[in-house]
N, C-alpha and C positions, 0 to 999 in steps of 0.2 A: 504493500500500500504506500502511495506517495504521501510524504508529509507536507505540511504547510510550508516549512522551510524550503523544501525542494520546489514547491510551487512559486514561492517568492523569488528564488534564484532563476527559474525558467522565465517568469514574467519580466524580471529586471533585465535579463539578457536580451529578450526580444525587444524591450523598450529601447535599450541602447542601440540595437540594430536599426530601429526606425530612425533614431536621431543621427546615426552615422551615415545613413543612406541618403546621399545627395543626388543619386542617379534617378531623377524624377522624369527624365526624357521629355517628350513633348506632351502637350495637353491633348487628350484624345477628343475626337469629334463628339463622342457621347457624353463627355464630362458635364456640360451644362444640364443635360437631362438628369444625369445621376445626382448632381448637386441639388437640383430642384427637388427631386424625390427624397433626398436626404433631409433637407431643411424645411420643406413645406408639406410633407406627407407623413402621417403617423404610422403608416403601414411598414412592415419589415421590407427592407430593400435587399433583393437577391441579385447578385451579379454573377452570371455564368459564362463559361467559355472554356476553350481548350487549355490544357496545361501550358504555362509559359507564354500565354498570349498577351499578358499585361494586366491581369486582374489585380495582382498585389500592388503594382505601381499605381493603378487607378485608385485603389484603396488608400494608399499613402497620399496621393494628391487630394483626395477628399478629406482626409484627416488634417492635412496641412491647411486646407481652405476653411475648415470648420472653426468658427469662432466660439468654441465651447470645449469643455473637457470631455475626454473619451477614454475608453479602455480598448486594448487590442490583444488579440490572441491569434497566433499562427498555428492552426491545428495540425499542420504537417510535421511538427516537431516530434521526433521519435520518442521523446520522453512521455508523450501523451498516449502512447499506443494502448495502454490498459486503462485509460481514463473512463470512468463511469459517470452517468448522470447524477448518481447519488453523491458524488464527490464535489458537485458544483458549488454548493454552499461554502465549503472551505476554500475552494478555488476563487470564488467571488470575493471572499474576504481578502485574499492575497492581492487580487486585482485592485481593490479599493485602497489597500495599504500602499501600493506602488503608484497608482494613477490618481488617487483621491476619488471622492464621490462623483460619479459620472452619469450623464444622461444617455450617452451613446456608446454602444458596444459594437466593435468591429471584429468579426470572426473570419479569418482567411482559411479557405479549403475546409469548410465545416463538415463536409461529408465524411471526413476521417474519424469523427466522433460518433460512436454508436448512440442512436436515439437522440441526436442533437436537437430534434424538433421540440422535445420536452423542455430543454433548457431555454430555447428561443421563446416558447410560449410563456414560460414562467417570467422571463425578463419583460416581455411585452405586457403581461398582466400587471407588472410592477410599474408600468408607465415609461419603460425604457425604449429608446429607438435602437433597433438592431439592424446591422448591415452584414450580409453574408456574401462570401464568394465560394464558388464550387466548380469542379471540373466535370460533373456528371449531371446532365440536364434531367434525365429521367429520375435519378435518385432524389434530387432536390425537390422536383415537382411532386413526386409520390409522397415523400415524408412530410413536406410542408402542407400538401393538399389534404393529408389525413387529419391533421390537428389545427391547421391554420387557414382553412378555406376562406378566401376573400380578405385575408389579413396581410397579404404581401403583394408587392409588385416586383416584376422581374425584368431585367434588361440583359442582353447578350453582348459580349465583347468579342470582336473578331481581330484577326491580324491587321496590321496597318493598311488602311485604304491608300489609294494613290495619292490623295491629298496629304494624308499623314506621312506617307513615304517621302514626299517632297519636303514637308515640315521637318522631318527627321534629319534631312541633309541641309536644312537651312535655305531651301530654294523658295523664293517668293514668286507668286503668280499674279500677274496683272492682265489687263485687257490686251496689252501689247504682246503677251505670250501667245495669244491666239491669232495675231495679225502679222507681226513681223516675221519674215522668213527664217532668220537665224534663231529667233526665239521658238518658233514652231519646231524646227529641226531639233533643238535641244530638248524640248518637251517630249517629242516622240522617242528620242534616244533614251531618255529617263524612263518613259513608259516601258520600253522593251526591256530595260534593266529590271524594273519591278515585275514584269511579266515572268521573268525567269527566277529572280531571287525571292519573290514573295514578300510577305510583310511581317514575319516573325521578328519581334524587336531585337532580341539578343543575337539572332543569326545575322541580322543586318549590322549590328554593332561589331561583332567579331569576325564575320565572314569566314566561319569555320564549319566545314561540312561535317566534321566529327560531332560538333554540338548538335546539329540537326539529327544525326543518326542516334545520338544518345537520347535526345528528346523523344524521337520516334520509339525507341526501345522502352523508355519509361512509360509511355502511353500504352503500348502493347502489353507490357508485363505488369505494371502496377495498377493501371486503370481498367484493364480488361482481364488478363489471365488470372492475376491474384484475386481481384474483386469477385469474379464470377466462377472461380475455381475451374478453369478450363484445362482439360487434360490433353486435348488434341492440339497442342501448341503449334506444331509444324503446319498442320492444316489451316489453322487460323492465320498464320503468317503468309501462307500461300494465297489465302483468300484476300488478304490485304493487298498483295502485289497484283492479283488478278483484277481487283476493283480499281486500283490505280491505273492499270493499263487499259481499262474499259471506261475511263473517265468520259463523262457526258453521254455514254451510250446506254440504251435500255437493256436491262438484265432481269432475269427471273430467278427466284430462289431455286427452282428446279435446275436451271442451267448452271447456277453456281455450285449446287450440290454435285452435279455430274463432273464439273471441271476440277474440283478439288478432292473428290472422293469421299464426301460425307454420306452417311447412311440414309438421310432423309432431308427433304426440303425445309422442314420445320427447324432443324438445327442450323441450316444455312441462314434462315430468317433471324434466329436468335443471335447468331454471330454478327450479322450485319447490324442488328439493333444495338448490340454492345458497342460496335465501332461508331455508330451514330450518336449514342449517348455520351461518348467521350469527345464528341465534336471533331473527330478525325475525318469522317465522311458524312455526307447528307444524301438522303433519297428524295427524288422528286417524282410525285405521282402523275399519271396521265389524267387529264381532266375528264370527269364524267359526273353527271347529275346523280348517279348511283354510287353511294359510298362503298358498297360491296365490290363494284367493278373497279373502283380506285384501288382497293386492296389487292384484287386479283391480277390487275394488269401489270405489265413490266414497269419497273422503276428505273429512272435515269440516275446515275451516280455522279456525285460531285465531291470535291476534296476541299478541306479547310484552307489549304495554301498551296500555291503552285510550286513552292520550293520542294515540298514532299513529292510532288509529281515528277519533278526533274530528278530527284534522288532515286525514285523507285521505278520509273517507267522505262520501258524498252522502246517507246515510240520515238521516232526521229525528232530531234530538237527543231527541225525545220517545220514540223507540223504544229503551228501555233494556234490553229483554229480552236482546238479543244481547250487550250489554256485560256484563250480569250472568252470562250463560253463559260468556263469555270469562274472567271472573274466577274462576269455579268451576273451569274447566279449569286455569288457572294454579295454583290452590291444590293440586289433586290432583297436577299435574306437579311442583310444587316439593316435595311430600312424597314424591316418588319412587315413585308408584303406577304400575303397568302399566295402561294405559287403552285403552278402546275405546268406540265407541257401538254400540247395539243396535238393529236394525231387522228385524223379521220381521212385515211388514204394518203394525205400529205401532212407534213409536220410543221408546227410552229414551236420554236424552242421554249418560249416562256409566255405564260398567261399569268400576270401578276395583278392581284386585287389589293386595293387600299381599303382601310376601314370605312372610308366615306363612300365606297361603292365604285370608285373609279377603277377602270381596268386598263392595263397596259400590255399590248401584244408586241412581242419582240423576237426578231430573228438575230442570230449572231453568226458572222463568218469573217474570216480574216480579210478577204477581198472579194468583191463582186466581180465575176468574170463572165464571159460568154458561155462558159460551161456550167455555171451554177446560178446565174441570175434568174432564169426562168423558174427554177425549182424554189429558190428562196422567196420569190414574190408569190408564187402559187400557194406555198404553205402559209404565208402571212395573210394573203387575201382570203383563203379558206377560213382562217380563224376570225378575221374581221367580219366575214359574212355570218359565221356561226354565232358570234357574240354581239352582232349588230353594232359594230364599232366602225367609225368612218376613218380612223387613223391608225397607223402602225409604224413601227420603227425597225430598221435594219442597222445593227451596230457592226461597223467594220474597223479596221485599224486606221485607215486614213482617207476614206472617201466621204463625200458630202454632196448630196443632191436631193431632189424631191421627185418622186415618181407618182404619176396618176395611175392607179390600179382599178380593177373592175369594181371594187366595193369601197373605194375611198382613196386617201392620199397616204403614201408611204414616205417617211423621211429616212434617208440614209445619213448616218452621223458617225464621226470618228469617235472611237471609244475614249480617248483621252479627254475630249471635250465633254462627253457624256458623264464620265466619272467626276469631273470637276464642276459639274452642274451648269455648264455652259449650254448643254442640250438636254433639257429635262425630258423624261418620258412623256409621250403624248397619249391622251385618252382616245 
């Protein structure tokens, strides 16, 4: 059993670590929303995202900006491995001794504490503001949903967007960046760099492929194999590489089962769910008015960051179309759109719905050519007709025009303009 003295030592060390850490990096685009939820909303604030995506840094930025006292706990500390909820009263006394009486409690990687939701509920009942981070979307939603339905708000953190990537390197964007030839060339070169290197903060900082491999191994072993007690570890890793090499393509659980040698499709589904819960992969369903058909149809696979695709994929680096589509998927997902792909004999890559009912129909290709232009327009036009929408968008690397189609107007926009909000999606 851990003593109060040991708790005091642990909390003191973690507090010193916060004070020593001047590596605050850039302010994330989601920071204003997170700070508003922290200061003007009584509900628990839950920040989820993949391991090492910047949740702890965001937490420290919030603590630094908070004009109030707070307590902090990093639940990944190995000294808390046997921590039980019944120990929290003693632990809370230690927190108060180190930090003083506090209204706000910050808990980093809270899913490592068994039955953490009991502690969170107790603190909220005491009138405390609680902020949590976690790397498992399903676990947090399930545990909090059991005891705290309607009492928390959740935001997701992703790797650096293109704008954050430019901020990280201190590159300022102005209207001239989209008009002057030399500025446009520089912007496109930077986009290609981001397309390959992705947006994982520490990978960009150190440019060390071994860091990326270590992070990948930690996700696979700690967040999936250990958490779910998976015995078929080789098959799981084969599945991961198979999904990475099928990026943006429709797959079925039955086809995955056959490819990696699993005994049944249900196990393949479970493994994919584990990978998605850890934020390494995402599934995109085919649009259908029937929920049962959405579940039964093939899912398209996307990856949290293109750097992992470059590390794991056997696809030629010259094939940038899939990476471009992966980026657009992450953009829509990070903006909290409800998303599907459309396929009724012809395909449209994304149908994205906003909460206000607006819908955005989007195709993605690296370049519109004589070989693919008709196909891309037909897929988008079919979706426009189906959803009774007069506008659609084709996102490319560097083309810009307006096309009159059978069912409305299609804008062709460069991805670097689109991501920097110079070309918003059109309804």
